[in-house]
N, C-alpha and C positions, 0 to 999 in steps of 0.2 A: 722807131719800132717800140711798141709797148713791151714791158717786161712780162714774163710768163711765170705763173706760180701754179703748182698742183695742189688741189684740195687734199687734205691729209688722207682721206679715204682713197682717192685716186692714186696717190703715191704708194700707199700700202698695198694696193692690188696690182701694181705694174707687172711684176714677174708672173703672177698667177694668170694674167691675161696676155702674156707673151709680148710685152713691150718694154723698152728701156726709156729712161727719162730723156736721153739724147734723141731718140726717135720721136718722142712727143714734141720736143722743141723744134726739131727739123720739120715736122709735119705742120706746125703752126707757122713757122718762118717761110717754108717753101712749098707747102701743099695747096691743093685746090680748096677754095673756100666756098661754103654753101650755107644757106639758111637752114636752121634746124628747129625742132619743136621747142616750146616753152621759152621763146626769145633767145635761144642759144645760137651760137655759130658753130658750124661743123668745119673741120679741115680734114682732107683726105690726101694720103701720099702712099705710093708703092715703094717698097724696099726689096733689094735682093735678099733672099733668105738662105737657100741652099743648105737646109738643115732638116732635122727630124723633129716633129711636134706630135706628141702623144702616139709615138710608134710608127708614124708615116712620114715619108720624105716629101718635102715641098721646095719649090724653086723661089717663090716670091711670097711677100707678106704685104698686106695693105693695112694701114693704120688709119682709123677714123678717130679724131679727137673732138670732143664737144666742150666748148668753153663759153664763159660769160665775159663780156668786155666790161670792165670797171673803169674808173676814171684814168688810172695810170697802169693798168695791167690786164692781161688775160688770165682768168682763173679757170683752170682745167677742172671740169667736173667729172668727166669719165672718158674712157677711150676703149675702142674695140679693135682687136687685131684679128685679121682674117688671113689664112694662109692658102696658097693655091699653087 
């Protein structure tokens, strides 16, 4: 397995976008893989949420992580969290 690193901007915005570093790693390691724009690879995984986000309760969260594969690592460029 390649190592995973977060771009500094991606790391800085984790909490703002409703994700943790552990969830990002779990998404790359065990999520669905799909091709993405600009030569990137996307990873998607659902997580139990059972919490409130911006004043509304949700049961699940889906994380999409977009990364670039370099010689010895995945560099995470961005991620999107969706709650439902």
